[in-house]
ZANU-42134 format. One record per residue: residue in one letter; z, y, x of N, C-alpha, C in turn. Coordinates in steps of 0.05 Angstrom, whole numbers, plus 5000, padded with zeros to 4 digits. Each point is the difference from the previous one (the first is absolute). Layout:
residues N
ROZA   r   n_up   n_north   n_east   ca_up   ca_north   ca_east   c_up   c_north   c_east
ROZA   A      Z         Y        X       Z          Y         X      Z         Y        X
...
//
This chain:
residues 391
ROZA   r   n_up   n_north   n_east   ca_up   ca_north   ca_east   c_up   c_north   c_east
ROZA   M   1923      6107     3418    5001       5020      5031   5001      5026     4991
ROZA   S   5012      5021     5018    5012       5026      4994   4989      5016     5018
ROZA   G   4989      5023     4993    4993       5017      5016   5022      5027     5008
ROZA   T   4991      5015     5020    5017       5022      5013   5003      5019     4977
ROZA   N   5032      5006     4995    5005       5027      4983   4998      5026     5016
ROZA   L   4984      5017     4997    5002       5020      5022   5024      5021     4993
ROZA   E   5002      4996     4976    5024       5025      4991   5029      4981     5016
ROZA   Y   5002      4977     5003    5027       4994      5020   4988      4998     5023
ROZA   A   4977      4992     5012    4988       5008      5029   5015      5027     5010
ROZA   R   4992      5021     4990    5018       5025      5007   5030      5000     5007
ROZA   S   5009      4987     4984    5032       4992      5000   5011      4989     5026
ROZA   H   4983      4978     5002    5007       4981      5023   4987      5014     5023
ROZA   N   4979      5012     5009    4994       5015      5022   5014      5023     5005
ROZA   R   5021      5011     4977    5018       5019      5007   5024      4981     5010
ROZA   R   5008      4981     4990    5024       4992      5018   4990      4983     5021
ROZA   A   4980      4998     5004    4992       4989      5034   5003      5024     5016
ROZA   V   4993      5022     4994    5006       5023      5021   5025      5007     5000
ROZA   L   5014      4997     4979    5030       5005      5003   5014      4984     5024
ROZA   E   4993      4972     4989    5011       4986      5012   4996      4994     5035
ROZA   T   4975      5007     5004    4993       5003      5028   5014      5014     5009
ROZA   V   4995      5027     4992    5019       5025      5010   5032      4992     5007
ROZA   R   5011      4986     4976    5025       4994      5008   5009      4983     5020
ROZA   L   4978      4977     5000    5008       4979      5028   4990      5007     5026
ROZA   N   4982      5027     5003    4996       5010      5030   5005      5027     5005
ROZA   G   5020      5019     4981    5012       5016      5009   4987      5030     4990
ROZA   Q   4978      4999     5016    4978       5025      5005   4970      4988     4998
ROZA   L   4985      5011     4992    4974       4988      5001   4976      5022     4986
ROZA   T   4978      5003     5015    4977       5019      4995   4988      4991     4974
ROZA   R   4988      5018     4993    4973       4989      4975   4985      4971     5014
ROZA   A   4991      5006     5020    4990       4984      5020   5006      4974     5002
ROZA   D   5022      4999     5006    5020       4978      5001   5008      4986     4980
ROZA   L   4999      5015     4975    5007       4981      4977   4972      4995     4990
ROZA   A   4978      5005     5001    4974       4993      4998   4996      4968     5014
ROZA   R   5012      5008     5023    4993       4973      5020   5016      4981     4988
ROZA   L   5026      5002     4992    5021       4987      5005   4995      4982     4967
ROZA   T   4992      5010     4976    4995       5000      4978   4975      4988     4991
ROZA   A   4979      5002     5016    4972       4996      4991   4990      5015     4980
ROZA   L   5015      5019     4997    4991       5020      4970   4978      5015     5016
ROZA   T   4982      5019     4991    4981       5019      5007   5012      5020     5002
ROZA   P   4995      5020     5024    5017       5027      5008   4995      5016     4981
ROZA   Q   4981      5001     4977    5004       5024      4977   5022      4987     4984
ROZA   T   5006      4969     4993    5017       4988      4982   5030      5009     5013
ROZA   V   5005      4997     5024    5024       5010      5018   5001      5025     4991
ROZA   S   4982      5023     5002    5006       5025      5003   5007      5011     4967
ROZA   N   4989      4986     4981    5006       5007      4974   5030      4986     4996
ROZA   I   5003      4982     5006    5030       4986      4993   5022      5019     5023
ROZA   A   4995      5006     5023    5016       5019      5014   5004      5028     4989
ROZA   A   4981      5012     4987    5001       5025      4989   5017      4999     4976
ROZA   E   5002      4979     4980    5014       4990      4982   5028      5000     5004
ROZA   L   5001      4979     5022    5035       4998      5006   5014      5025     5014
ROZA   L   4982      5018     5016    5006       5026      5004   5010      5016     4983
ROZA   D   4982      5003     4979    5007       5015      4982   5027      5000     4984
ROZA   A   4998      4964     4995    5027       4997      4980   5026      4995     5022
ROZA   G   4996      5010     5026    5017       4999      5015   5017      4975     5011
ROZA   M   4985      4976     4998    4999       4979      5008   5001      4995     5033
ROZA   L   4979      5019     5006    4997       4995      5034   5000      5031     5011
ROZA   L   5004      4999     5025    5003       5029      5018   4975      5002     5021
ROZA   A   4993      5021     4997    4977       5002      5029   5013      5008     5018
ROZA   G   4997      4995     5023    5007       5010      5025   4986      5020     5013
ROZA   Q   5005      5008     5022    4982       5010      5021   4981      4993     5012
ROZA   P   4973      5015     4994    4975       4990      5011   5006      4981     5027
ROZA   L   4982      4982     5005    5001       4989      5024   4974      5004     5019
ROZA   R   4997      5021     5019    4977       5008      5012   4993      4976     5021
ROZA   E   4991      4979     5000    4994       4981      5020   4973      5008     5009
ROZA   G   4981      5013     4989    4972       5002      5010   4997      5030     4994
ROZA   A   4977      5000     5019    4987       5035      4991   4979      5002     4974
ROZA   R   4994      4972     4999    4978       5001      4969   5011      5000     4975
ROZA   G   4989      5008     4980    5009       4996      4975   5030      5010     4989
ROZA   Q   5002      4989     4982    5031       5013      4984   5024      4992     5015
ROZA   P   5024      5007     5002    5018       4986      5011   5011      4979     4976
ROZA   A   5008      4974     5011    5011       4983      4979   5027      5011     4994
ROZA   I   5006      4990     4977    5026       5011      4987   5021      4976     4993
ROZA   P   5025      5000     5008    5014       4970      5001   5014      5003     4975
ROZA   L   4999      4981     4984    5014       4999      4977   5032      4976     4997
ROZA   T   5018      5010     4990    5024       4988      5001   5011      4997     4964
ROZA   L   5017      4988     5004    5012       4995      4976   5021      5025     4994
ROZA   N   5006      5009     4979    5017       5019      4993   5026      4987     4987
ROZA   P   5018      5000     5016    5026       4989      4991   5008      5010     4972
ROZA   D   4998      5021     4994    5008       5010      4974   4980      5005     4980
ROZA   G   4974      4980     5004    4980       5000      4983   5007      4992     4975
ROZA   A   5015      4979     5005    5008       4981      4977   5030      4992     4997
ROZA   Y   5016      4987     4980    5022       4995      5005   5006      4978     4982
ROZA   A   5014      4982     5006    5007       4974      4978   5027      4989     5004
ROZA   V   5010      4997     4978    5031       4994      4994   4999      4964     5003
ROZA   G   5016      4991     5008    5006       4970      5003   5029      4995     4993
ROZA   M   5005      4979     4978    5021       4998      4994   5009      4957     5003
ROZA   Q   5019      4998     5010    5005       4969      5004   5022      4994     4975
ROZA   L   4999      4987     4983    5024       4995      4981   5002      4966     5011
ROZA   D   5025      4996     5005    5008       4972      5002   5025      4996     4981
ROZA   H   5013      4979     5015    5028       4997      4985   5021      5016     5009
ROZA   Q   5004      5015     5019    5017       5013      5008   5002      5028     5006
ROZA   M   4971      5012     4998    4991       5023      5012   4972      5009     4984
ROZA   L   5001      5031     4995    4977       5011      4996   4994      5017     5022
ROZA   V   4983      4998     5014    4997       5016      5029   4973      5014     4993
ROZA   A   4993      5027     5002    4979       5016      4995   4998      5022     5025
ROZA   L   4967      5000     5007    5001       5020      5018   4970      5017     4993
ROZA   A   4995      5016     5017    4977       5015      4997   4981      4999     5025
ROZA   L   4974      4990     5001    4989       4994      5021   4975      5020     5006
ROZA   D   4994      5012     5022    4977       5010      4998   4976      4987     5014
ROZA   L   4967      5013     5001    4987       4987      5002   5002      4987     5036
ROZA   S   5018      5014     5016    4998       4983      5028   5016      4980     5001
ROZA   G   5014      4997     4975    5018       4973      4996   5033      5012     5013
ROZA   R   5002      5024     5001    5025       5012      5006   5018      5003     4974
ROZA   V   5025      4989     4997    5023       5003      4979   5017      5027     5002
ROZA   R   4989      5018     4979    5009       5021      4997   5019      5006     4982
ROZA   V   5013      4980     4987    5026       4999      4989   5005      4974     4989
ROZA   R   5023      4995     4998    5008       4964      4993   5028      5008     4986
ROZA   L   5005      4986     4975    5021       4996      4985   5002      4980     4994
ROZA   E   5028      4985     4993    5010       4975      4990   5020      5003     4976
ROZA   A   4999      4982     4987    5021       4994      4977   5009      4973     5001
ROZA   P   5025      4993     4993    5002       4974      4999   4996      4992     4970
ROZA   V   4991      4975     4996    4996       4986      4971   5012      4963     5003
ROZA   S   5006      4989     4978    5004       4977      4996   4986      4987     4982
ROZA   R   4975      4988     5016    4985       4991      4986   4987      5014     4973
ROZA   P   4990      5023     5001    4997       5011      4975   4974      4992     4978
ROZA   S   5005      5004     4981    4979       4996      4976   4982      5024     5003
ROZA   P   4980      5000     4984    4980       5023      5001   5013      5027     4986
ROZA   D   5023      4994     4982    5010       5021      4985   5019      5012     5020
ROZA   E   5015      4983     5015    5016       5007      5021   4988      5017     5021
ROZA   A   4981      4989     5006    4983       5014      5033   4986      5020     4993
ROZA   L   4986      5001     4970    4984       5028      4998   5008      5019     5011
ROZA   P   5025      5013     4980    5012       5028      5008   5011      5004     5028
ROZA   L   5002      4976     5018    5005       5010      5023   4981      5002     5016
ROZA   I   4972      4988     4991    4974       5005      5017   4991      5032     4991
ROZA   S   5007      5008     4980    4996       5025      4991   5017      5022     5013
ROZA   D   5025      4989     5003    5017       5019      5013   4990      5006     5033
ROZA   L   4993      4977     5011    4993       5001      5027   4976      5009     5004
ROZA   L   4984      5002     4983    4975       5018      5002   5003      5026     4996
ROZA   Q   5022      5010     4983    5005       5029      4999   5016      5011     5023
ROZA   R   5017      4980     5011    5013       5011      5023   4979      5000     5023
ROZA   L   4983      4987     5012    4982       4994      5013   4982      5029     5000
ROZA   R   4995      5007     4974    4983       5022      5001   5020      5032     5000
ROZA   R   5024      4995     5000    5016       5020      5008   5009      4998     5027
ROZA   E   5003      4983     5014    5008       4996      5029   4979      5006     5015
ROZA   S   4976      5000     4996    4980       5000      5014   4984      5025     5002
ROZA   S   4981      5006     5013    4987       5023      5002   4969      4999     5000
ROZA   L   4998      4975     4986    4971       4981      4997   4987      5021     4977
ROZA   D   4966      5005     5002    4990       5003      4979   4994      4985     4971
ROZA   W   5018      4997     4989    4997       4976      4978   4977      5001     4984
ROZA   G   4980      5017     4999    4978       5000      4989   4978      4983     5019
ROZA   R   5011      4987     5024    4983       4986      5021   5010      4971     4998
ROZA   L   5027      4999     4979    5010       4968      4999   4973      4983     4984
ROZA   L   4996      4975     5020    4983       4982      4989   5010      4976     4977
ROZA   G   5033      5006     4999    5006       4984      4979   5024      4982     5015
ROZA   L   5006      4987     4978    5025       4979      5007   4995      4972     5006
ROZA   G   5007      4987     5024    4997       4974      5005   5028      4981     4991
ROZA   L   5001      4987     4976    5028       4993      4996   4988      4962     5011
ROZA   V   5025      4987     5014    5001       4972      5010   5026      4993     4995
ROZA   M   4999      4973     4993    5025       4981      4989   4988      4971     5009
ROZA   P   5020      4987     4996    4989       4975      5005   4988      4981     4978
ROZA   G   4985      4977     5006    4980       4985      4981   5013      4970     4997
ROZA   P   4984      4990     4984    4970       5007      4992   5004      5012     4972
ROZA   F   4971      5008     4996    5002       5021      4973   4984      4983     4980
ROZA   G   5016      5006     4978    4989       4984      4976   4989      4970     4995
ROZA   V   5014      4984     5022    4997       4972      4993   5022      4983     4990
ROZA   E   4986      4991     4969    5014       4985      4988   5015      4976     5011
ROZA   G   5026      5001     4999    5015       4978      5013   5011      5011     5027
ROZA   M   4993      5017     5010    5012       5005      5028   4999      5027     5004
ROZA   T   5014      5015     4972    5016       5022      5002   5026      5003     4981
ROZA   S   5009      4976     5004    5026       4992      4986   5019      5014     5021
ROZA   V   5022      5017     4987    5021       5011      5017   5008      4986     5025
ROZA   G   5002      5004     5023    5014       4990      5015   5005      5013     5024
ROZA   P   5014      4994     5025    5014       5014      5017   4980      5010     5019
ROZA   T   4976      4997     4992    4978       5015      5024   4979      5013     4975
ROZA   T   5010      5000     4974    4979       5021      4982   5019      5024     4995
ROZA   L   4981      5015     4982    5015       5026      4984   4991      4990     4976
ROZA   P   5028      5004     4982    4993       4998      4971   4987      5015     4987
ROZA   G   4978      4997     4981    4988       5015      4976   4975      5015     5014
ROZA   W   4995      4995     5015    4969       5014      5014   4975      4984     4994
ROZA   E   5002      4982     4987    4978       4980      4991   4971      5014     4986
ROZA   G   5014      5010     4985    4974       5021      4982   4998      5028     5006
ROZA   V   5014      5010     5026    4991       5031      5007   4978      5001     5017
ROZA   D   4984      5014     4993    4971       5008      5016   5011      5026     5008
ROZA   A   4969      5005     5019    4994       5027      5016   4997      5021     4980
ROZA   A   4982      4996     4970    4997       5018      4989   5023      5011     4984
ROZA   G   5020      4982     4992    5024       5008      4980   5024      5023     5020
ROZA   L   4995      4988     5028    5017       5011      5021   4989      5035     5004
ROZA   E   4975      4997     5000    4982       5025      5003   5007      5017     4977
ROZA   R   5001      4988     4975    5012       5020      4974   5029      5011     5006
ROZA   A   5010      4978     5007    5034       5009      5000   5004      5017     5023
ROZA   L   4979      5001     5016    5007       5017      5031   4989      5023     4998
ROZA   G   4973      5000     4988    4984       5024      5003   4978      5005     5028
ROZA   L   5002      4976     5011    4982       5002      5022   4985      4972     5007
ROZA   P   4980      4997     5020    4990       4979      4999   5014      4979     5018
ROZA   V   5002      4974     4990    5014       4980      5013   4988      4978     5001
ROZA   L   5004      4989     5025    4993       4969      5015   5025      4980     4998
ROZA   L   4994      4980     4987    5027       4983      5003   4990      4978     5012
ROZA   E   5014      4985     5014    4998       4981      5021   5019      4983     5005
ROZA   K   5002      4970     5012    5021       4990      5011   5004      5006     5030
ROZA   D   5023      5002     5003    5021       5007      5028   4974      4987     5025
ROZA   A   5000      4979     4995    4989       4985      5021   4973      5015     5012
ROZA   T   4978      5000     4978    4978       5012      4999   5004      5033     5014
ROZA   A   5015      5013     4988    5006       5028      5008   5006      5000     5031
ROZA   A   5018      4981     5010    5008       4995      5024   4982      4996     5016
ROZA   A   4978      4983     4998    4978       4997      5012   4976      5021     5005
ROZA   I   5001      5015     4975    4981       5032      5005   5020      5018     5024
ROZA   G   5021      5000     4990    5016       5014      5024   5006      4996     5030
ROZA   E   4996      4969     5001    5000       4988      5027   4968      5010     5009
ROZA   R   4979      4993     4987    4972       5008      5008   4997      5029     5005
ROZA   L   5008      5015     4987    4992       5030      5006   5019      5011     5021
ROZA   Y   5020      4995     5001    5025       5015      5016   5015      4979     5021
ROZA   G   4996      4973     4999    5017       4981      5020   4981      4985     5019
ROZA   M   5002      4976     5006    4988       4989      5020   4979      4987     4993
ROZA   A   4993      4999     4975    4978       4988      4987   4973      5014     5000
ROZA   S   4999      5025     5008    4979       5014      5000   4972      4989     5007
ROZA   E   5006      4983     5019    4976       4985      5021   4998      4975     4982
ROZA   L   5007      4992     4975    4998       4967      4994   4979      5008     4984
ROZA   R   4980      4983     4995    4982       5000      4976   5006      4980     4976
ROZA   N   5021      4979     5011    5000       4979      4988   5028      4987     5008
ROZA   F   5015      5001     4977    5030       4999      5009   5020      4994     4971
ROZA   V   5020      4985     5007    5016       4998      4974   5034      5010     5007
ROZA   Y   5002      5023     4988    5033       5014      5001   5016      4982     4986
ROZA   L   5022      4985     5008    5023       4982      4983   5020      5024     5005
ROZA   F   5003      5006     4972    5029       5022      4999   5021      4977     4986
ROZA   I   5018      5006     5022    5027       4983      4991   5017      5023     4988
ROZA   G   5005      5000     4976    5015       5013      4980   5025      4976     4983
ROZA   A   5002      5011     4977    5021       4981      4984   4985      4975     4997
ROZA   G   4970      5001     4997    4983       4974      5001   4989      5004     5019
ROZA   L   4974      4986     5000    4977       4998      5024   4975      5007     4986
ROZA   G   4983      5026     5010    4975       5002      4988   4984      5009     5029
ROZA   A   4976      5004     4988    4974       5004      5023   4981      5019     4989
ROZA   G   4996      5015     5022    4975       5017      4996   4974      4985     5013
ROZA   L   4979      5002     4987    4979       4990      5011   4974      5018     5014
ROZA   F   4999      5005     5021    4972       5013      5013   4975      4984     5012
ROZA   L   4984      4998     4981    4980       4986      5009   4966      5013     5004
ROZA   D   4992      5002     5021    4977       5010      5013   5007      5032     4996
ROZA   G   5015      5014     5007    5016       5022      4999   5005      5014     4970
ROZA   R   5000      4983     4982    5004       5006      4974   5026      4985     4979
ROZA   L   5013      5013     4988    5022       4998      4990   4992      4977     4981
ROZA   Y   5008      4974     4995    4994       4979      4981   5028      4992     4981
ROZA   T   4995      5007     4973    5022       5002      4985   4994      4976     4980
ROZA   G   4980      4992     4995    4994       4976      4982   4995      5010     4970
ROZA   G   4992      4975     4979    4988       5017      4980   5020      5006     4982
ROZA   R   5028      5006     5000    5019       5004      4984   5022      5014     5018
ROZA   R   4991      5009     5025    5012       5015      5019   5027      4983     5010
ROZA   N   5005      4976     5002    5013       4986      5007   5000      4979     5022
ROZA   A   4975      5006     5018    4995       4985      5025   5023      5009     5012
ROZA   G   5008      4979     5019    5027       5005      5027   5018      4987     4985
ROZA   E   5006      4989     4977    5026       4986      5000   5008      4980     5011
ROZA   A   4998      5002     5023    5005       4982      5024   5029      4986     4993
ROZA   G   5015      5016     4988    5029       4988      4996   5000      4976     4984
ROZA   H   4981      4994     4985    5003       4982      4983   4977      4975     5001
ROZA   M   4988      5001     5030    4991       4974      5018   5019      4982     4995
ROZA   M   4991      4978     4985    5026       4977      5006   4994      4979     5031
ROZA   V   5022      5008     5013    5002       4988      5029   5013      4985     5011
ROZA   V   5023      4992     4976    5017       4977      5007   5000      4984     4970
ROZA   P   4994      4978     5001    4989       4981      4980   5032      5000     4986
ROZA   A   5000      4999     4971    5026       4997      4987   5023      5008     5015
ROZA   G   4997      5031     5010    5020       5016      5019   5017      5011     4980
ROZA   R   5008      5021     5007    5016       5022      4985   4989      5008     4971
ROZA   P   5013      5003     4979    4995       5007      4978   4998      5033     4997
ROZA   C   4970      5014     4990    4991       5027      5006   5006      5007     4967
ROZA   D   5004      5028     5000    4991       5017      4974   4977      4996     4987
ROZA   C   4984      4993     5011    4969       4998      4994   5003      4975     4978
ROZA   G   5012      4976     5005    4995       4978      4982   4994      4976     5019
ROZA   N   4989      5003     5027    4991       4984      5019   5032      4995     5022
ROZA   R   4991      4980     5015    5022       4993      5015   4986      4998     5033
ROZA   G   5020      5012     5021    4983       4993      5024   4985      5029     5009
ROZA   C   5004      5027     4983    4986       5017      5008   5004      5017     5025
ROZA   L   4982      5018     5016    5008       5010      5023   5019      5019     4996
ROZA   E   5004      5015     4987    5016       5021      5002   5032      4984     4994
ROZA   R   4999      4979     4990    5029       4987      4998   5011      4991     5030
ROZA   Y   4984      5006     5020    5005       4992      5029   4999      5026     5012
ROZA   V   4980      5021     5000    4993       5026      5014   5002      5017     4978
ROZA   S   5029      5013     4996    4998       5025      4987   5032      5009     5010
ROZA   L   5004      5024     4987    5025       5013      5003   5022      4982     4982
ROZA   Q   4986      4994     4967    5019       4984      4981   5016      4976     5023
ROZA   A   4974      4987     5008    5005       4974      5017   5027      5005     5021
ROZA   L   4995      5019     5015    5014       5004      5021   5034      5007     4996
ROZA   Y   4995      5022     4978    5031       5007      4983   5006      4968     4993
ROZA   E   4989      4985     4985    5017       4973      4992   5005      4988     5028
ROZA   E   4990      4995     5014    5005       4985      5026   5031      5017     5010
ROZA   L   4998      5024     5000    5023       5013      5012   5029      5001     4975
ROZA   G   4988      4994     4982    5017       4998      4978   5012      5027     4981
ROZA   I   4983      5015     5007    5002       5030      4986   4983      5007     4986
ROZA   A   4979      4982     4985    4985       5004      4978   5017      5014     4981
ROZA   G   4985      5021     4985    5016       5017      4987   5021      5010     4997
ROZA   G   5001      5008     5025    5031       5015      5004   4993      5025     5009
ROZA   P   5016      5017     5012    4997       5026      5010   4987      5000     5029
ROZA   L   5005      4980     5009    4990       4993      5029   4974      4992     5004
ROZA   A   4985      4990     4981    4971       4990      4993   4983      5029     5007
ROZA   T   4995      5012     5022    4984       5020      5003   4988      4996     5030
ROZA   P   4973      5010     5002    4993       4996      5027   5014      5023     5025
ROZA   E   5019      5013     4991    5011       5024      5021   5029      4979     5009
ROZA   H   5011      4981     4983    5027       4982      5003   4981      4982     5017
ROZA   L   4975      4988     5000    4992       4983      5015   5000      5010     5032
ROZA   A   4988      5023     4998    4993       5019      5028   5023      5000     5016
ROZA   A   5026      5004     4986    5024       5012      5015   5015      4967     5006
ROZA   R   4995      4981     4979    5012       4975      5006   4992      4984     5021
ROZA   G   4976      5001     5013    4982       4984      5016   5001      4978     4988
ROZA   I   4990      4981     5018    4993       4972      4998   5023      4972     5013
ROZA   D   5014      4990     4975    5025       4987      5002   4986      4967     5001
ROZA   A   5018      4986     4999    4994       4972      4994   4986      4992     4971
ROZA   A   5004      5016     4985    4997       4998      4972   4966      5008     5004
ROZA   G   4993      5024     5009    4977       5017      5003   4981      4972     5017
ROZA   E   5011      4983     5019    4986       4986      5012   4994      4977     4982
ROZA   R   5014      4991     4981    4991       4979      4985   4976      5011     4979
ROZA   W   5005      5029     4990    4975       5006      4985   4977      5009     5024
ROZA   L   5002      5004     5021    4973       5006      5019   4992      4970     5000
ROZA   D   5009      4974     5004    4989       4981      5000   4991      4987     4979
ROZA   A   5012      5005     4978    4990       4988      4970   4979      5018     5000
ROZA   A   4991      5026     5004    4976       5011      4990   4981      4994     5022
ROZA   A   5005      5001     5023    4978       4992      5018   4974      4983     4995
ROZA   G   5012      4977     4989    4980       4980      4996   4980      5002     4973
ROZA   P   5009      5016     4981    4981       5002      4976   4987      5031     5006
ROZA   L   5010      5013     5015    4979       5028      5009   4982      4984     5021
ROZA   R   5006      4983     5013    4976       4993      5023   4981      4987     4977
ROZA   Q   5008      4983     4984    4978       4981      4982   4980      5025     4989
ROZA   A   5015      5020     4990    4989       5021      4978   4978      5019     5027
ROZA   I   5006      5004     5017    4987       5016      5021   4974      4981     5006
ROZA   N   5004      4975     5006    4977       4977      5000   4981      5008     4979
ROZA   I   5011      4990     4979    4983       5007      4971   4986      5020     4998
ROZA   L   5009      5023     5005    4990       5031      4998   4980      5005     5023
ROZA   E   5001      4987     5021    4979       5005      5016   4980      4973     5004
ROZA   S   5004      4981     4985    4971       4984      4995   4987      5004     4973
ROZA   M   5016      5016     4984    4982       5007      4978   4989      5026     4997
ROZA   L   5008      5018     5015    4989       5030      5006   4989      5006     5025
ROZA   D   4999      4981     5024    4991       5004      5026   5010      5032     5008
ROZA   I   5026      5003     4997    5012       5029      5008   5002      5008     5027
ROZA   D   5000      5022     5015    5009       5010      5023   5027      4991     5003
ROZA   A   5018      5009     4990    5029       4998      5002   5016      5001     4966
ROZA   V   5024      4984     5003    5022       5009      4981   5016      5021     5011
ROZA   V   5008      5016     4989    5015       5020      5002   5026      4997     4983
ROZA   L   5025      5006     5016    5020       4991      4987   5016      5029     4999
ROZA   G   5015      5004     4978    5007       5023      4985   5024      5003     4984
ROZA   G   5009      5022     4986    5017       5007      4980   5023      5007     5005
ROZA   L   5020      4990     4983    5027       5006      4999   5016      4983     5017
ROZA   L   5001      4982     5013    5008       4988      5021   5010      5014     5025
ROZA   P   5015      5004     5008    5009       5014      5018   4983      4995     5027
ROZA   P   4991      5017     5022    4982       4986      5016   5013      4981     5022
ROZA   V   5027      4998     5002    5006       4982      5024   5002      4970     4979
ROZA   W   5004      5000     4975    4994       4970      4990   4969      4998     4997
ROZA   Q   4986      5022     5000    4970       4991      5002   4994      4990     5025
ROZA   E   5013      5008     5019    4990       4995      5026   5006      4966     4999
ROZA   A   5030      5002     4998    5005       4970      5005   4980      4978     4980
ROZA   L   4995      5004     4977    4988       4987      4981   4970      4994     5016
ROZA   M   4991      5020     5013    4969       4996      5011   5006      4980     5020
ROZA   A   5024      5009     5020    5004       4982      5021   5001      4961     4991
ROZA   R   5007      5003     4978    5012       4975      4992   4971      4984     4988
ROZA   L   4976      5018     4999    4973       4993      4987   4988      4979     5024
ROZA   H   5005      5002     5022    4985       4991      5017   5007      4973     5008
ROZA   P   4988      4984     5012    4964       4998      4997   4991      5000     4971
ROZA   L   4980      5017     4995    4986       4996      4977   4978      4974     4997
ROZA   P   4995      4992     4985    4988       4979      4990   4972      5008     5006
ROZA   L   4976      4983     5008    4978       5001      5003   4985      5015     4974
ROZA   S   4984      5020     5004    4984       5013      4977   4974      5003     5009
ROZA   V   4984      5018     4981    4976       5015      5011   5007      5020     5020
ROZA   R   5020      5010     4999    5003       5020      5019   5018      5000     5018
ROZA   S   5007      4969     5012    5014       4994      5022   4991      5016     5024
ROZA   S   4977      5007     5008    4988       5009      5027   4998      5031     5000
ROZA   S   5011      5014     4983    4998       5030      4997   5022      5014     5001
ROZA   G   5014      4998     5027    5018       5015      5001   5022      5003     4981
ROZA   E   5018      5017     5001    5030       5004      4980   4991      4992     4970
ROZA   R   5011      4984     4989    4995       4990      4969   5016      5007     4984
ROZA   V   5025      5012     5013    5017       5009      4973   5014      5028     5020
ROZA   R   5001      5022     4993    5008       5029      5007   5018      5004     4982
ROZA   Q   5018      5024     5015    5022       5014      4984   4987      5022     4992
ROZA   G   5004      5009     4972    4996       5020      4991   5010      5029     5014
ROZA   S   4987      5023     5004    5015       5029      5009   4997      5017     4985
ROZA   A   4997      5001     4970    5003       5026      4989   5027      5009     4988
ROZA   G   5019      4983     5006    5032       5010      5002   5012      4990     4969
ROZA   R   5023      5016     5001    5014       4986      4978   4992      5014     4969
ROZA   D   4986      5019     5006    4988       5008      4975   4972      4994     4989
ROZA   V   4988      4976     5017    4977       4992      4999   4992      4998     4966
ROZA   V   5011      4989     4979    4995       4997      4977   4993      5026     4989
ROZA   A   5022      5021     4997    4996       5023      4997   4976      5013     5008
ROZA   L   4995      5002     5023    4979       5012      5020   4974      4986     4984
ROZA   G   4999      4972     5000    4979       4993      4988   4988      5002     4965
ROZA   A   5025      5009     4989    5000       5010      4978   4985      5028     4998
ROZA   A   5010      5017     5014    4981       5027      5002   4976      4991     5007
ROZA   A   4998      4986     5026    4972       4996      5009   4981      4986     4979
ROZA   L   5005      4991     4981    4986       4991      4976   4979      5021     4987
ROZA   L   5005      5023     5004    4990       5019      4988   4985      5012     5023
ROZA   V   5006      4997     5020    4986       5007      5029   4979      4986     5009
ROZA   F   4999      4969     4995    4987       4978      5003   4981      5002     4983
ROZA   D   5000      5009     4976    4987       4997      4976   4975      5026     4997
ROZA   E   5015      5018     5018    4985       5026      5005   4980      4993     5025
ROZA   F   5007      4985     5015    4988       4994      5032   4984      4975     4999
ROZA   N   5006      4982     4991    4989       4972      5008   4980      4993     4982
ROZA   P   4973      5001     5025    4977       4987      4983   5004      4975     4982
ROZA   Q   4985      5006     4975    5000       4978      4978   4976      4995     4996
ROZA   Y   4995      4975     5008    4975       4990      5007   4993      4985     4969
ROZA   E   5020      4997     4984    4995       4985      4975   4985      5021     4987
ROZA   V   5008      5027     4996    4995       5016      4980   4970      5011     5003
ROZA   L   4984      4989     5017    4976       5000      5005   4976      4982     4984
ROZA   L   5016      4984     4994    4986       4981      4978   5000      5014     4968
ROZA   K   4982      4996     4984    5002       5005      4977   5007      4973     4986
ROZA   G   5004      4997     4972    5009       4979      4986   5029      4993     5007
ROZA   G   5001      4970     4999    5029       4987      5001   5015      5006     4984
ROZA   R   5033      4994     4999    5016       5005      4975   5002      5028     4996
ROZA   R   5006      5008     4979    5004       5022      4990   5032      5002     4991
//
């Protein structure tokens, strides 16, 4: 048994106050005490700290009654802090700076071709300097850099170089990147970052239990359970692309056969269209091309395995919904979702819309990368309230 660590309880309470203000827009101290179940004195102390730090702004007093001091509404200060997010994938490095309100203040991108760390780090450093030069942001309020890329991370036998992986990143960690770049770095998988972006700034803000399926070169998933991100023991939870859904099916780079991403991924679609490995293998080409006969064949081949995977996720996790998003153009996403019905019976059969389309937009991964820092600042972390555990 472990007791409460009061040092971390203060950090948790601070996050709870920030998240409650973020979700509600404007609240008084009394509102915050009621919604967070904290004492008025605790809320007052935390609010004073956040006001001094510039994270919150105080509005004009509300004179609702004749007695007592007027209540002062508190709101987030968009310029209270900033975060940089970068998405590194096979073809593009996207960088953006995000303020606390979730608004993108500046966005840059650079073409790449499956870069190694030695190739990518100079580009990352250059984009950081350009973001600094081309924005009017107070760089002293920078929370850090969120860098995301395809997973899995550090799994023996599953990190071999293939069409859905980036070469040479197996031994790279956040500490090494921090030393190289000179600022705090959070490293995460693209699917997990996209789920955070969708949770903070998309349609999943009201969902406490959901799986975000990220269709990129491969297929990954971000898991939110009881309103908290679940990443697993080695941060590789959500590798849904390597669920074997077709016995003795298509060979996969991971060494198995019949993995879900061999049917549901951009790589699988490019192969069906006959453009894999060529200059036309881009989401932009898919959007312009539209769905032809070859595209219909891919949709038919993808729907069955995806339907089975959704049933497994629902049955195992008892989630509110599966959210579909990623780099697959919206028209293709909508066509794929239409192919899924009717879904098989599961524990969620009677609970409304089971599969939903993400709404955070084409930069959901880069947005989620920046949101990693915002999420780390805002999201209450219940696990840190307990002493002990793994060090």
